[in-house]
SEVO-596744 format. One record per residue (C-alpha): residue in one letter; residue number from 1; x, y, z. Coordinates in steps of 0.2 Angstrom, whole numbers, plus 5000, padded with zeros to 4 digits. Each point is the difference from the previous one (the first is absolute). Layout:
+-------+------+------+------+------+
! kemar ! fise !    X !    Y !    Z !
+-------+------+------+------+------+
!     a !  NUM !    X !    Y !    Z !
...
+-------+------+------+------+------+
***
This chain:
+-------+------+------+------+------+
! kemar ! fise !    X !    Y !    Z !
+-------+------+------+------+------+
!     x !    1 ! 6168 ! 7303 ! 4791 !
!     x !    2 ! 4982 ! 5007 ! 5000 !
!     x !    3 ! 4992 ! 4985 ! 5009 !
!     x !    4 ! 5014 ! 4996 ! 5012 !
!     x !    5 ! 4994 ! 4990 ! 5014 !
!     x !    6 ! 4982 ! 5000 ! 4994 !
!     x !    7 ! 4990 ! 4984 ! 5002 !
!     x !    8 ! 4990 ! 4996 ! 4984 !
!     x !    9 ! 4987 ! 4987 ! 4996 !
!     x !   10 ! 4997 ! 4997 ! 4982 !
!     x !   11 ! 4985 ! 4990 ! 4994 !
!     x !   12 ! 5001 ! 4993 ! 4983 !
!     x !   13 ! 5019 ! 5000 ! 5001 !
!     x !   14 ! 5002 ! 4986 ! 4988 !
!     x !   15 ! 4993 ! 5010 ! 4985 !
!     x !   16 ! 5009 ! 5011 ! 4989 !
!     x !   17 ! 4994 ! 5016 ! 5008 !
!     x !   18 ! 5002 ! 4994 ! 5018 !
!     x !   19 ! 5017 ! 4992 ! 4997 !
!     x !   20 ! 5006 ! 5016 ! 4992 !
!     x !   21 ! 4994 ! 5011 ! 5015 !
!     x !   22 ! 5007 ! 4987 ! 5012 !
!     x !   23 ! 5018 ! 5001 ! 4992 !
!     x !   24 ! 4999 ! 5019 ! 5000 !
!     x !   25 ! 4995 ! 5001 ! 5018 !
!     x !   26 ! 5014 ! 4989 ! 5004 !
!     x !   27 ! 5013 ! 5010 ! 4991 !
!     x !   28 ! 4994 ! 5015 ! 5011 !
!     x !   29 ! 5002 ! 4991 ! 5016 !
!     x !   30 ! 4983 ! 4993 ! 5004 !
!     x !   31 ! 4998 ! 4984 ! 5010 !
!     x !   32 ! 4988 ! 4990 ! 4989 !
!     x !   33 ! 4986 ! 4987 ! 5004 !
!     x !   34 ! 4994 ! 4993 ! 4984 !
!     x !   35 ! 4984 ! 4991 ! 4997 !
!     x !   36 ! 4991 ! 4992 ! 4986 !
!     x !   37 ! 4986 ! 4987 ! 4996 !
!     x !   38 ! 5014 ! 4988 ! 4994 !
!     x !   39 ! 5016 ! 4999 ! 5010 !
!     x !   40 ! 5012 ! 4995 ! 4987 !
!     x !   41 ! 5001 ! 5016 ! 4990 !
!     x !   42 ! 5000 ! 5011 ! 5016 !
!     x !   43 ! 5015 ! 4989 ! 5006 !
!     x !   44 ! 5009 ! 5004 ! 4984 !
!     x !   45 ! 4998 ! 5019 ! 5002 !
!     x !   46 ! 5006 ! 4998 ! 5019 !
!     x !   47 ! 5015 ! 4990 ! 4995 !
!     x !   48 ! 5005 ! 5013 ! 4987 !
!     x !   49 ! 4999 ! 5013 ! 5013 !
!     x !   50 ! 5010 ! 4991 ! 5013 !
!     x !   51 ! 5013 ! 4995 ! 4987 !
!     x !   52 ! 5002 ! 5019 ! 4997 !
!     x !   53 ! 5002 ! 5004 ! 5018 !
!     x !   54 ! 4983 ! 5004 ! 5005 !
!     x !   55 ! 4988 ! 4994 ! 5013 !
!     x !   56 ! 4984 ! 4990 ! 4994 !
!     x !   57 ! 4989 ! 4986 ! 5006 !
!     x !   58 ! 4987 ! 4991 ! 4990 !
!     x !   59 ! 4983 ! 4993 ! 5005 !
!     x !   60 ! 4985 ! 4993 ! 4991 !
!     x !   61 ! 4985 ! 5011 ! 5005 !
!     x !   62 ! 4983 ! 5001 ! 4991 !
!     x !   63 ! 4997 ! 5018 ! 5000 !
!     x !   64 ! 4981 ! 4997 ! 5000 !
!     x !   65 ! 5001 ! 4989 ! 5016 !
!     x !   66 ! 4998 ! 5012 ! 5015 !
!     x !   67 ! 5007 ! 4988 ! 5012 !
!     x !   68 ! 5015 ! 4996 ! 4990 !
!     x !   69 ! 5004 ! 5018 ! 4997 !
!     x !   70 ! 4998 ! 5004 ! 5019 !
!     x !   71 ! 5010 ! 4986 ! 5006 !
!     x !   72 ! 5014 ! 5004 ! 4988 !
!     x !   73 ! 5000 ! 5019 ! 5005 !
!     x !   74 ! 5001 ! 4994 ! 5018 !
!     x !   75 ! 5015 ! 4989 ! 4996 !
!     x !   76 ! 5008 ! 5015 ! 4992 !
!     x !   77 ! 4997 ! 5012 ! 5015 !
!     x !   78 ! 5006 ! 4986 ! 5012 !
!     x !   79 ! 5016 ! 4999 ! 4990 !
!     x !   80 ! 5003 ! 5017 ! 4994 !
!     x !   81 ! 4991 ! 5010 ! 5013 !
!     x !   82 ! 4989 ! 5010 ! 4988 !
!     x !   83 ! 4993 ! 5002 ! 4982 !
!     x !   84 ! 5005 ! 5016 ! 4991 !
!     x !   85 ! 4995 ! 4996 ! 4983 !
!     x !   86 ! 4986 ! 4990 ! 4992 !
!     x !   87 ! 5000 ! 4998 ! 4981 !
!     x !   88 ! 4986 ! 4991 ! 4991 !
!     x !   89 ! 5005 ! 4993 ! 4983 !
!     x !   90 ! 4988 ! 4986 ! 5000 !
!     x !   91 ! 4993 ! 4995 ! 4983 !
!     x !   92 ! 4989 ! 4986 ! 4993 !
!     x !   93 ! 5002 ! 4991 ! 4983 !
!     x !   94 ! 4993 ! 5012 ! 4987 !
!     x !   95 ! 4996 ! 4986 ! 4988 !
!     x !   96 ! 4985 ! 4996 ! 5011 !
!     x !   97 ! 4993 ! 5018 ! 5001 !
!     x !   98 ! 5004 ! 5008 ! 4983 !
!     x !   99 ! 4995 ! 4998 ! 4982 !
!     x !  100 ! 4981 ! 4998 ! 5001 !
!     x !  101 ! 4988 ! 5015 ! 4995 !
!     x !  102 ! 4991 ! 5007 ! 5015 !
!     x !  103 ! 4983 ! 4996 ! 4992 !
!     x !  104 ! 5005 ! 4982 ! 4999 !
!     x !  105 ! 5008 ! 4999 ! 5018 !
!     x !  106 ! 4992 ! 4991 ! 5014 !
!     x !  107 ! 4999 ! 5008 ! 5016 !
!     x !  108 ! 5011 ! 4988 ! 5010 !
!     x !  109 ! 5014 ! 5003 ! 4987 !
!     x !  110 ! 4997 ! 5019 ! 5000 !
!     x !  111 ! 5001 ! 5000 ! 5019 !
!     x !  112 ! 5015 ! 4989 ! 5003 !
!     x !  113 ! 5013 ! 5014 ! 4998 !
!     x !  114 ! 4989 ! 5013 ! 5009 !
!     x !  115 ! 5000 ! 4988 ! 5015 !
!     x !  116 ! 5018 ! 4994 ! 4999 !
!     x !  117 ! 5010 ! 5016 ! 4997 !
!     x !  118 ! 4992 ! 5013 ! 5012 !
!     x !  119 ! 4996 ! 4986 ! 5012 !
!     x !  120 ! 5018 ! 4995 ! 5001 !
!     x !  121 ! 5006 ! 5018 ! 5001 !
!     x !  122 ! 4987 ! 5003 ! 5014 !
!     x !  123 ! 5005 ! 4985 ! 5011 !
!     x !  124 ! 5019 ! 5004 ! 4999 !
!     x !  125 ! 4998 ! 5018 ! 5002 !
!     x !  126 ! 4988 ! 4999 ! 5015 !
!     x !  127 ! 5010 ! 4987 ! 5009 !
!     x !  128 ! 5017 ! 5010 ! 4997 !
!     x !  129 ! 4991 ! 5016 ! 5005 !
!     x !  130 ! 4995 ! 4993 ! 5017 !
!     x !  131 ! 5018 ! 4997 ! 5004 !
!     x !  132 ! 5006 ! 5017 ! 4993 !
!     x !  133 ! 4987 ! 5011 ! 5008 !
!     x !  134 ! 5007 ! 4993 ! 5017 !
!     x !  135 ! 5017 ! 5008 ! 4995 !
!     x !  136 ! 4993 ! 5015 ! 4991 !
!     x !  137 ! 5011 ! 4996 ! 4985 !
!     x !  138 ! 4999 ! 4989 ! 4984 !
!     x !  139 ! 4997 ! 5000 ! 4982 !
!     x !  140 ! 4987 ! 4990 ! 4990 !
!     x !  141 ! 5002 ! 4998 ! 4982 !
!     x !  142 ! 4992 ! 4991 ! 4985 !
!     x !  143 ! 5001 ! 5000 ! 4981 !
!     x !  144 ! 4986 ! 5003 ! 4987 !
!     x !  145 ! 4999 ! 5001 ! 4982 !
!     x !  146 ! 4994 ! 5012 ! 4986 !
!     x !  147 ! 4983 ! 4992 ! 4998 !
!     x !  148 ! 4996 ! 5007 ! 5017 !
!     x !  149 ! 4998 ! 5017 ! 4991 !
!     x !  150 ! 4998 ! 4996 ! 4982 !
!     x !  151 ! 4987 ! 4989 ! 4990 !
!     x !  152 ! 5009 ! 4985 ! 4993 !
!     x !  153 ! 4990 ! 4986 ! 4991 !
!     x !  154 ! 5000 ! 4982 ! 5005 !
!     x !  155 ! 5005 ! 5004 ! 5018 !
!     x !  156 ! 4985 ! 4993 ! 5009 !
!     x !  157 ! 5000 ! 5005 ! 5018 !
!     x !  158 ! 5019 ! 5004 ! 5000 !
!     x !  159 ! 4998 ! 5019 ! 4997 !
!     x !  160 ! 4987 ! 5002 ! 5014 !
!     x !  161 ! 5011 ! 4990 ! 5011 !
!     x !  162 ! 5015 ! 5011 ! 4998 !
!     x !  163 ! 4988 ! 5016 ! 5002 !
!     x !  164 ! 4994 ! 4992 ! 5016 !
!     x !  165 ! 5018 ! 4998 ! 5007 !
!     x !  166 ! 5003 ! 5019 ! 4996 !
!     x !  167 ! 4985 ! 5005 ! 5009 !
!     x !  168 ! 5005 ! 4989 ! 5015 !
!     x !  169 ! 5017 ! 5009 ! 5000 !
!     x !  170 ! 4991 ! 5016 ! 5002 !
!     x !  171 ! 4988 ! 4994 ! 5013 !
!     x !  172 ! 5014 ! 4991 ! 5010 !
!     x !  173 ! 5010 ! 5016 ! 5000 !
!     x !  174 ! 4986 ! 5011 ! 5006 !
!     x !  175 ! 4999 ! 4989 ! 5016 !
!     x !  176 ! 5018 ! 4995 ! 5002 !
!     x !  177 ! 5010 ! 5015 ! 4996 !
!     x !  178 ! 4995 ! 5010 ! 5016 !
!     x !  179 ! 5007 ! 4985 ! 5009 !
!     x !  180 ! 5017 ! 5001 ! 4992 !
!     x !  181 ! 4997 ! 4987 ! 4986 !
!     x !  182 ! 5002 ! 5005 ! 4982 !
!     x !  183 ! 4990 ! 4990 ! 4986 !
!     x !  184 ! 5006 ! 5002 ! 4982 !
!     x !  185 ! 4999 ! 4991 ! 4983 !
!     x !  186 ! 5009 ! 4998 ! 4984 !
!     x !  187 ! 4991 ! 5000 ! 4983 !
!     x !  188 ! 5014 ! 4994 ! 4987 !
!     x !  189 ! 4999 ! 4999 ! 4982 !
!     x !  190 ! 5000 ! 4983 ! 4992 !
!     x !  191 ! 5017 ! 4992 ! 5004 !
!     x !  192 ! 5005 ! 4987 ! 4986 !
!     x !  193 ! 5011 ! 4990 ! 5013 !
!     x !  194 ! 4984 ! 4995 ! 5010 !
!     x !  195 ! 4990 ! 4984 ! 4997 !
!     x !  196 ! 4984 ! 5011 ! 5002 !
!     x !  197 ! 5003 ! 5010 ! 4984 !
!     x !  198 ! 5005 ! 4984 ! 4990 !
!     x !  199 ! 4984 ! 4991 ! 5006 !
!     x !  200 ! 4990 ! 5016 ! 4995 !
!     x !  201 ! 5009 ! 5000 ! 4983 !
!     x !  202 ! 4994 ! 4982 ! 4996 !
!     x !  203 ! 4982 ! 5006 ! 5002 !
!     x !  204 ! 5003 ! 5015 ! 4989 !
!     x !  205 ! 5009 ! 4989 ! 4987 !
!     x !  206 ! 4985 ! 4989 ! 4998 !
!     x !  207 ! 4988 ! 5014 ! 5000 !
!     x !  208 ! 5009 ! 5012 ! 4989 !
!     x !  209 ! 5014 ! 4990 ! 4991 !
!     x !  210 ! 5015 ! 5010 ! 5005 !
!     x !  211 ! 5018 ! 4994 ! 5004 !
!     x !  212 ! 5009 ! 5003 ! 5017 !
!     x !  213 ! 5011 ! 5013 ! 4992 !
!     x !  214 ! 4985 ! 5009 ! 4992 !
!     x !  215 ! 4990 ! 5000 ! 5016 !
!     x !  216 ! 5015 ! 5007 ! 5010 !
!     x !  217 ! 5002 ! 5014 ! 4986 !
!     x !  218 ! 4981 ! 5004 ! 5002 !
!     x !  219 ! 5002 ! 5002 ! 5018 !
!     x !  220 ! 5016 ! 5010 ! 4999 !
!     x !  221 ! 4992 ! 5012 ! 4988 !
!     x !  222 ! 4988 ! 5006 ! 5013 !
!     x !  223 ! 5014 ! 5005 ! 5012 !
!     x !  224 ! 5010 ! 5017 ! 4999 !
!     x !  225 ! 5017 ! 4992 ! 4998 !
!     x !  226 ! 4993 ! 4987 ! 4988 !
!     x !  227 ! 5006 ! 4985 ! 5010 !
!     x !  228 ! 4994 ! 4989 ! 5014 !
!     x !  229 ! 5005 ! 5000 ! 5018 !
!     x !  230 ! 5013 ! 4987 ! 5007 !
!     x !  231 ! 4998 ! 4991 ! 5016 !
!     x !  232 ! 5016 ! 5009 ! 5007 !
!     x !  233 ! 4991 ! 5017 ! 4997 !
!     x !  234 ! 4985 ! 4995 ! 5009 !
!     x !  235 ! 5010 ! 4992 ! 5015 !
!     x !  236 ! 5010 ! 5016 ! 5002 !
!     x !  237 ! 4984 ! 5010 ! 5002 !
!     x !  238 ! 4994 ! 4987 ! 5012 !
!     x !  239 ! 5016 ! 5003 ! 5011 !
!     x !  240 ! 4997 ! 5019 ! 5000 !
!     x !  241 ! 4982 ! 4999 ! 5005 !
!     x !  242 ! 5004 ! 4987 ! 5014 !
!     x !  243 ! 5014 ! 5011 ! 5007 !
!     x !  244 ! 4999 ! 5015 ! 5012 !
!     x !  245 ! 5004 ! 5011 ! 4985 !
!     x !  246 ! 4982 ! 4998 ! 4994 !
!     x !  247 ! 4993 ! 5005 ! 5017 !
!     x !  248 ! 4989 ! 5013 ! 4992 !
!     x !  249 ! 4991 ! 4988 ! 4989 !
!     x !  250 ! 4985 ! 4989 ! 5005 !
!     x !  251 ! 4982 ! 4996 ! 4994 !
!     x !  252 ! 5006 ! 5000 ! 4982 !
!     x !  253 ! 5005 ! 4988 ! 4986 !
!     x !  254 ! 5015 ! 5006 ! 4991 !
!     x !  255 ! 4998 ! 5001 ! 4981 !
!     x !  256 ! 5014 ! 4990 ! 4992 !
!     x !  257 ! 4991 ! 4999 ! 4983 !
!     x !  258 ! 5013 ! 5010 ! 4992 !
!     x !  259 ! 4988 ! 5013 ! 4994 !
!     x !  260 ! 4987 ! 4988 ! 4992 !
!     x !  261 ! 4988 ! 5005 ! 5014 !
!     x !  262 ! 4997 ! 5018 ! 5005 !
!     x !  263 ! 4997 ! 5004 ! 5019 !
+-------+------+------+------+------+
***
């Protein structure tokens, strides 16, 4: 039980990544407070966790609304006494930001992910950190993606947004680690179980005329084991990074690209 008695807040818990991390945290003993822009999918995850014997509460929270995030965190601390883990898995629909060549992209469409992804991460991290610093303990986490470090066509501002999140992880750690708060990220390979990868595929299919199976094979061919990552594998690493076993790791984004990106 690597996370026994830890109090964890997960943003974007209704999505594939956030839901997988929530279930993994619950299995390791964490008490969960799950949030999402829409309540219904978050409630589904919470009910699954409770049915399996875990502890989870669901709430609708817009992770770009500072007041909403702050009020929710205050409710968590009032209820549980503290926040030990803050995990940001917030996403926005890729269909609105992908598929247009950069030279044809208008500045508002380009800027949308750059404002939303790092903005959400900054808000949730900053507000959690204020509570963690008081106790000199806590872990702040997020998830990025391969375009943060590799040029990928038709991604618009998505790659720069993920790179900004990784830079923010380093900056937050530089300021918070001396006060007992670790800040780490995960950079997984493409995960076929996620809606994000399927949305990206639809863009690729139109642009390059490949099937879902062909595209997965192309992505897998760039990895060392010649396969793509599973949600369970990513969530297991998230558990370890959130636990005291990873106390020596901060200010870094863990490379989970299965060899497709060199550090």
